matplotlib code that plots the C-alpha trace (Angstrom):
import matplotlib.pyplot as plt

x = [0.0, 1.5, 1.7, -1.0, 0.3, 1.6, -0.7, -3.7, -2.7, -2.1, -5.4, -7.2, -5.6, -6.5, -10.0, -10.7, -8.8, -11.0, -14.2, -15.4, -15.5, -18.5, -17.2, -18.9, -21.5, -24.0, -26.9, -26.9, -26.6, -28.8, -31.3, -29.7, -28.4, -25.0, -24.7, -24.2, -20.7, -19.1, -21.8, -20.8, -21.3, -20.8, -21.5, -21.8, -21.0, -21.0, -18.4, -20.1, -21.9, -18.7, -15.6, -16.2, -15.3, -16.5, -16.4, -16.5, -19.8, -23.4, -24.4, -21.9, -23.2, -26.8, -26.0, -24.4, -26.8, -29.6, -32.3, -31.4, -33.2, -30.5, -30.9, -27.1, -24.0, -21.9, -18.7, -16.1, -18.7, -16.9, -13.5, -13.4, -11.4, -8.4, -9.7, -10.7, -8.5, -10.1, -13.4, -11.9, -10.3, -13.7, -15.4, -12.6, -13.0, -16.7, -15.7, -17.1, -15.7, -16.9, -17.3, -19.4, -18.0, -18.1, -15.8, -16.4, -16.7, -16.4, -12.9, -11.7, -12.9, -12.9, -13.4, -14.8, -12.4, -9.6, -8.9, -6.9, -4.2, -3.7, -7.3, -7.1, -4.0, -5.9, -8.7, -6.2, -4.8, -8.3, -9.2, -5.8, -6.3, -9.8, -8.4, -5.6, -8.2, -9.8, -12.7, -13.9, -14.6, -18.1, -17.8, -20.5, -19.4, -22.2, -24.1, -26.5, -23.7, -22.0, -19.3, -20.4, -19.4, -21.7, -24.7, -24.1, -24.5, -27.7, -26.7, -28.7, -31.1, -28.6, -28.3, -24.6, -24.7, -24.6, -21.3, -19.7, -20.7, -19.4, -16.1, -15.7, -16.7, -14.1, -11.4, -12.1, -12.2, -8.9, -7.1, -9.0, -11.0, -8.4, -8.9, -12.6, -14.7, -18.0, -19.0, -22.3, -22.8, -25.5, -26.8, -30.6, -30.9, -34.6, -34.4, -36.3, -39.2, -39.3, -39.4, -42.2, -44.4, -44.3, -46.9, -45.4, -46.8, -47.0, -44.5, -42.1, -42.5, -42.0, -38.7, -37.5, -38.1, -36.4, -33.4, -33.1, -33.2, -30.4, -28.3, -28.9, -27.9, -24.8, -23.6, -24.8, -26.3, -30.1, -29.4, -28.2, -29.8, -29.6, -30.8, -33.3, -35.2, -34.9, -37.8, -37.7, -39.4, -36.3, -33.6, -34.7, -34.1, -30.8, -29.7, -30.6, -28.5, -25.7, -25.9, -25.8, -22.8, -21.1, -21.5, -20.0, -17.1, -16.3, -16.5, -14.2, -11.6, -12.2, -14.2, -13.9, -15.3, -18.9, -21.0, -24.4, -27.0, -28.9, -32.5, -34.5, -36.7, -39.3, -42.1, -45.1, -48.4, -52.0, -54.8, -57.1, -57.4, -54.6, -54.0, -52.6, -49.4, -48.6, -49.4, -47.2, -44.4, -44.4, -44.2, -41.3, -39.2, -40.3, -38.1, -35.2, -36.2, -35.5, -32.2, -31.2, -32.0, -30.0, -27.1, -26.2, -24.3, -26.1, -28.9, -28.6, -31.7, -31.9, -35.0, -36.0, -39.7, -43.1, -45.1, -48.9, -51.2, -54.9, -56.8, -55.9, -52.1, -49.7, -51.4, -49.7, -48.4, -51.0, -51.5, -50.0, -47.1, -43.5, -41.7, -38.0, -36.1, -36.1, -39.9, -40.3, -42.5, -40.4, -40.9, -37.9, -40.2, -39.9, -36.5, -37.7, -40.6, -38.4, -35.9, -38.8, -39.9, -36.3, -36.1, -39.3, -38.9, -35.2, -33.8, -30.2, -28.0, -29.3, -27.1, -28.6, -26.5, -28.4, -30.6, -30.8, -32.7, -32.3, -33.4, -32.4, -32.9, -30.2, -32.2, -34.6, -31.6, -30.8, -34.4, -34.4, -31.2, -32.6, -35.9, -34.3, -31.9, -34.9, -36.3, -33.1, -33.1, -36.7, -35.8, -32.8, -35.1, -37.4, -34.5, -33.7, -30.0, -29.1, -25.4, -24.9, -26.3, -24.7, -26.0, -26.5, -24.5, -21.2, -21.2, -23.6, -23.0, -24.5, -28.0, -28.6, -31.3, -31.8, -28.2, -26.7, -29.8, -30.7, -28.4, -28.3, -24.8, -23.5, -21.1, -21.6, -19.1, -18.1, -18.6, -15.5, -12.9, -14.3, -13.9, -15.9, -17.8, -19.4, -22.9, -24.1, -25.9, -22.5, -21.3, -24.6, -24.2, -20.6, -21.4, -23.8, -21.2, -18.4, -20.7, -21.5, -25.0, -28.2]
y = [0.0, 3.3, 6.4, 9.0, 11.8, 15.0, 17.2, 15.3, 15.8, 19.5, 19.9, 18.0, 20.1, 23.4, 22.3, 21.4, 24.5, 26.7, 25.4, 27.1, 24.9, 24.6, 24.9, 22.9, 20.2, 20.8, 22.4, 19.7, 16.8, 18.1, 15.6, 12.7, 9.5, 7.9, 5.8, 2.1, 0.8, 0.6, 2.6, 3.7, 7.4, 8.0, 9.6, 8.0, 8.4, 6.0, 5.5, 6.7, 9.6, 11.1, 9.8, 11.3, 10.1, 6.5, 6.1, 2.4, 1.9, 1.5, 4.7, 6.8, 5.5, 6.1, 9.7, 10.4, 9.0, 11.1, 11.1, 10.4, 10.0, 12.1, 15.9, 16.2, 14.1, 13.0, 14.3, 15.0, 14.6, 15.6, 14.3, 12.0, 9.5, 11.9, 13.9, 11.0, 12.0, 15.5, 13.7, 11.6, 14.6, 16.3, 13.3, 13.1, 16.8, 16.1, 13.3, 10.5, 7.0, 5.3, 6.1, 4.3, 4.3, 2.2, 0.1, 0.5, -2.8, -1.0, 0.2, -3.1, -5.4, -3.1, -6.0, -9.4, -11.6, -9.0, -7.4, -4.2, -4.5, -0.8, -0.1, -2.7, -0.9, 2.5, 1.2, -0.3, 3.2, 4.6, 2.2, 2.6, 6.4, 6.0, 3.9, 6.4, 9.0, 6.8, 5.9, 2.3, 1.6, 0.3, -0.8, -1.4, -3.5, -2.5, 0.8, 0.6, 0.7, -2.2, -2.5, -1.6, -5.0, -6.6, -4.3, -5.0, -8.8, -8.3, -7.3, -9.1, -10.5, -13.3, -16.7, -16.5, -13.0, -14.5, -16.3, -13.2, -11.0, -13.6, -13.8, -10.0, -10.2, -12.9, -11.0, -7.8, -9.7, -11.4, -8.1, -5.6, -7.5, -7.1, -3.3, -3.3, -3.1, -4.2, -5.0, -5.2, -6.7, -4.5, -1.1, -1.3, -4.7, -4.3, -0.9, -2.4, -3.4, 0.1, 1.7, -0.6, 0.8, 4.4, 5.4, 6.4, 8.8, 7.8, 10.5, 9.1, 5.6, 6.9, 8.6, 5.4, 3.4, 5.9, 6.1, 2.3, 2.3, 5.0, 2.8, -0.2, 1.8, 3.2, -0.3, -2.4, -4.7, -5.3, -7.0, -3.8, -3.7, -1.3, -2.5, 0.2, -0.1, -3.9, -6.2, -7.0, -10.3, -11.4, -9.6, -10.2, -14.0, -13.6, -10.8, -12.9, -15.7, -13.2, -12.0, -15.6, -16.5, -13.2, -13.7, -17.2, -15.9, -13.2, -15.6, -18.0, -15.3, -13.5, -15.6, -13.0, -10.1, -9.3, -9.4, -7.8, -6.5, -3.2, -2.7, 0.4, 0.3, 3.0, 3.2, 1.5, 2.9, 2.4, 4.8, 1.9, -1.4, -2.7, -5.6, -3.2, -2.7, -6.4, -6.5, -3.6, -4.8, -8.0, -6.0, -3.9, -6.7, -9.9, -12.7, -10.4, -10.8, -14.5, -13.9, -11.5, -14.0, -16.8, -14.9, -11.8, -11.1, -7.8, -5.8, -2.2, 0.0, 2.8, 5.0, 8.4, 8.8, 7.0, 5.6, 5.5, 3.2, 2.7, 0.2, 2.1, 2.3, 5.0, 8.0, 11.4, 13.2, 15.4, 18.8, 20.5, 18.1, 19.5, 18.1, 17.7, 18.6, 15.0, 15.0, 12.9, 13.9, 15.2, 12.4, 11.5, 9.3, 6.7, 5.6, 4.3, 2.5, 0.7, -0.2, -1.9, -3.6, -5.0, -6.1, -8.2, -9.4, -10.2, -10.4, -9.7, -6.9, -3.6, -0.8, 2.4, 2.7, 5.6, 8.3, 11.8, 14.6, 17.0, 20.5, 24.0, 25.3, 23.7, 24.2, 21.5, 19.2, 19.8, 19.1, 15.9, 14.6, 15.4, 13.7, 10.6, 10.2, 10.6, 7.6, 5.6, 6.4, 5.2, 1.9, 1.5, 2.1, -0.6, -3.0, -3.1, -3.2, -0.5, -0.4, 2.8, 6.0, 6.8, 10.1, 10.3, 12.1, 13.7, 15.7, 17.1, 14.7, 13.3, 12.2, 10.0, 11.2, 14.4, 15.5, 18.0, 20.0, 17.7, 18.6, 15.9, 16.8, 17.9, 19.8, 21.7, 21.1, 23.8, 22.3, 24.1, 24.1, 21.0, 22.9, 21.2, 23.7, 22.2, 23.4, 24.3, 20.9, 19.2, 21.0, 20.2, 16.5, 16.6, 18.0, 15.1, 12.7, 14.1, 13.9, 10.3, 10.8, 9.6]
z = [0.0, -1.1, 1.1, 0.7, -1.5, 0.1, -2.1, -0.8, 2.8, 2.3, 0.5, 3.2, 6.0, 4.2, 3.6, 7.2, 8.5, 6.4, 8.0, 11.1, 14.2, 16.4, 20.0, 22.6, 22.3, 25.0, 22.9, 20.2, 22.7, 25.4, 26.7, 24.9, 26.5, 26.0, 22.8, 23.2, 23.4, 20.0, 18.3, 14.8, 13.9, 10.2, 6.9, 3.5, -0.2, -3.1, -5.8, -8.9, -7.2, -5.8, -7.5, -11.0, -14.5, -14.0, -17.7, -17.9, -16.2, -17.4, -15.7, -17.6, -20.9, -19.8, -18.8, -22.2, -24.7, -26.3, -25.1, -21.5, -18.2, -16.6, -16.1, -15.9, -16.5, -13.5, -15.0, -12.4, -9.6, -6.3, -7.6, -4.6, -6.7, -6.1, -3.1, -0.9, 2.0, 2.0, 2.6, 5.3, 7.0, 7.0, 8.5, 11.1, 12.0, 12.8, 15.2, 13.1, 13.7, 10.5, 6.9, 4.3, 0.8, -2.4, -4.4, -8.1, -10.0, -13.4, -12.4, -10.9, -13.7, -16.7, -19.2, -18.5, -16.5, -16.5, -13.1, -12.7, -10.1, -10.3, -9.3, -6.5, -5.3, -5.5, -3.3, -0.9, -0.5, -0.1, 2.7, 4.4, 4.4, 5.8, 8.7, 9.2, 10.0, 12.6, 10.4, 10.2, 6.5, 5.7, 2.1, -0.6, -3.6, -6.0, -5.5, -8.5, -11.1, -13.0, -15.6, -19.1, -20.4, -17.8, -18.7, -22.5, -21.9, -20.0, -16.5, -13.8, -16.4, -17.5, -15.9, -15.2, -13.6, -10.0, -10.8, -12.4, -9.4, -6.9, -8.8, -8.4, -4.7, -4.0, -5.8, -3.8, -0.5, -1.2, -1.9, 0.2, 2.8, 5.5, 5.4, 5.7, 8.9, 7.4, 3.8, 1.9, -1.5, -3.0, -2.0, -1.8, -3.5, -3.8, -5.7, -8.7, -6.5, -5.1, -8.6, -9.6, -6.7, -8.1, -10.6, -14.0, -16.5, -20.2, -20.9, -18.4, -19.8, -23.3, -22.3, -20.5, -23.7, -25.9, -23.5, -23.5, -27.3, -27.3, -25.1, -27.3, -30.3, -28.6, -27.5, -30.4, -27.8, -27.6, -24.2, -22.6, -19.1, -16.2, -12.8, -11.8, -15.0, -15.7, -15.0, -11.2, -11.8, -13.7, -11.8, -8.3, -8.1, -9.9, -7.6, -4.6, -5.9, -6.7, -3.1, -1.7, -3.9, -3.2, 0.6, 0.3, -1.8, 0.7, 3.6, 1.8, 1.4, 4.8, 7.2, 9.9, 7.8, 8.6, 5.4, 5.3, 2.9, 2.7, 1.4, 0.7, 3.8, 3.4, 6.0, 4.4, 5.7, 4.7, 4.0, 3.6, 5.4, 7.6, 5.2, 2.7, 4.8, 4.6, 0.9, 0.0, 2.3, 0.3, -2.9, -1.7, -0.1, -1.8, -0.7, 0.3, 3.9, 3.7, 2.0, 4.7, 7.4, 5.8, 4.2, 6.2, 9.3, 9.7, 8.0, 6.8, 7.2, 4.6, 5.2, 4.0, 4.1, 4.3, 1.4, 1.9, -0.1, -0.5, -2.6, -5.8, -5.1, -3.9, -2.3, -2.8, 0.3, 2.1, 0.5, 3.6, 3.8, 3.7, 0.7, 0.3, -2.9, -3.8, -3.8, -0.7, 2.2, 5.1, 7.5, 9.7, 11.9, 9.1, 10.4, 13.7, 12.1, 9.6, 12.4, 14.2, 11.0, 10.5, 14.1, 14.0, 10.4, 9.9, 13.4, 12.5, 14.0, 12.7, 11.3, 10.0, 6.8, 5.2, 6.7, 5.3, 3.6, 0.6, 1.6, 0.7, 4.2, 6.3, 9.5, 8.2, 7.9, 11.5, 12.4, 10.3, 12.0, 15.5, 14.8, 13.2, 16.2, 18.5, 16.7, 17.1, 20.8, 21.1, 19.4, 21.7, 24.7, 23.5, 23.6, 19.9, 19.3, 16.8, 16.0, 13.8, 12.5, 9.1, 7.5, 3.7, 2.5, 3.6, 0.4, -2.1, -4.9, -8.1, -7.3, -10.3, -12.7, -10.6, -11.2, -8.8, -7.8, -4.8, -1.9, 0.7, 1.9, 5.3, 3.1, -0.1, -2.9, -5.4, -8.8, -10.2, -7.4, -5.5, -2.3, 0.5, 2.8, 5.9, 6.6, 10.1, 10.1, 9.8, 13.0, 14.7, 13.9, 14.8, 18.3, 18.9, 17.7, 19.8, 22.9, 21.9, 23.0, 21.2]

ax = plt.figure().add_subplot(projection="3d")
ax.plot(x, y, z, "-o")
ax.set_aspect("equal")
plt.show()
């Protein structure tokens, strides 16, 4: 593992020094109880959304065809591929003790069966730098993106996809597993099932078909498949087998490394009969709950809002509801409800691996964090063992089809200079973290 570059360290120091410090932690932590022993406080990013220039992935192609579903291209993103230690320094300055980040499959296996030792070395340096900052790396192996060659051959709609994914998992675990604290195979493995729950306009469906046709034309492959827009009836069982095989491959290489899974765990509520909750939970999670029970050492809860259904389908938020910039109802209470669901349904150790909000008014981010943590404390008081709170996201980054106009970050990022500027909510969260009270 090579030493972190001098320039990166100087940039990181300058970035943190320029940020105003919040002195004291009494106001933010007032009334909170000590966190459980070993509790992980963190923030998250993903590879494609923050690294920049992930040119060999399916997402990059999909962003650059015409027409496209994406409002903007990811481009340089936050340049975290080069500035990762700035990000770690920022997290360290807030008192965090863990950091969730992604390993990009498209970089590590740029063509089928050919693994890049240079990229594996790069990620070894990233993980070592993360640990050097006192941050336990929580690593995701596939955060919605796959290599372009994999997408061109059909992605997770082909019978041998599980074997290919497991081979990648095993290779990463052999080389990098010793530097990881926790690892998950997929981010929100049930994302296709969530997408299927949302109503889609005819204009939206038409654009999706046209964008798919553009990707097929650009690649010359009629099999081109992206996970979020593939048929979940086909992809779900193959991804479940991919997770099981990936879990086994990681354990074969690193038996001691905890391997988990994350799902999108939105709070399902009913505006009709009580039976609707069970019905829509089945639609959102399918058989993933069984997979989590049999092939996971821990379960990652990733909750943002509630979804309400009646007999006709999804119900829009109330007219007087506060909406976030991502279009969700502002509803931090969802986190506690989904933790309770995971506890009674899956029964594995629970980590909050994503919880966050996109707002223009940073005081609402502070309010969201406080309310979400109140929910975690309520669950702890009920006897539910919750082992982390990881905020999404450390940085304003590329929010997929929404581009850069949806700020989830504790820190803003200048799109030209890449300067990271912590918001007041970052210092508020940091005060709670340093007090270690929840």
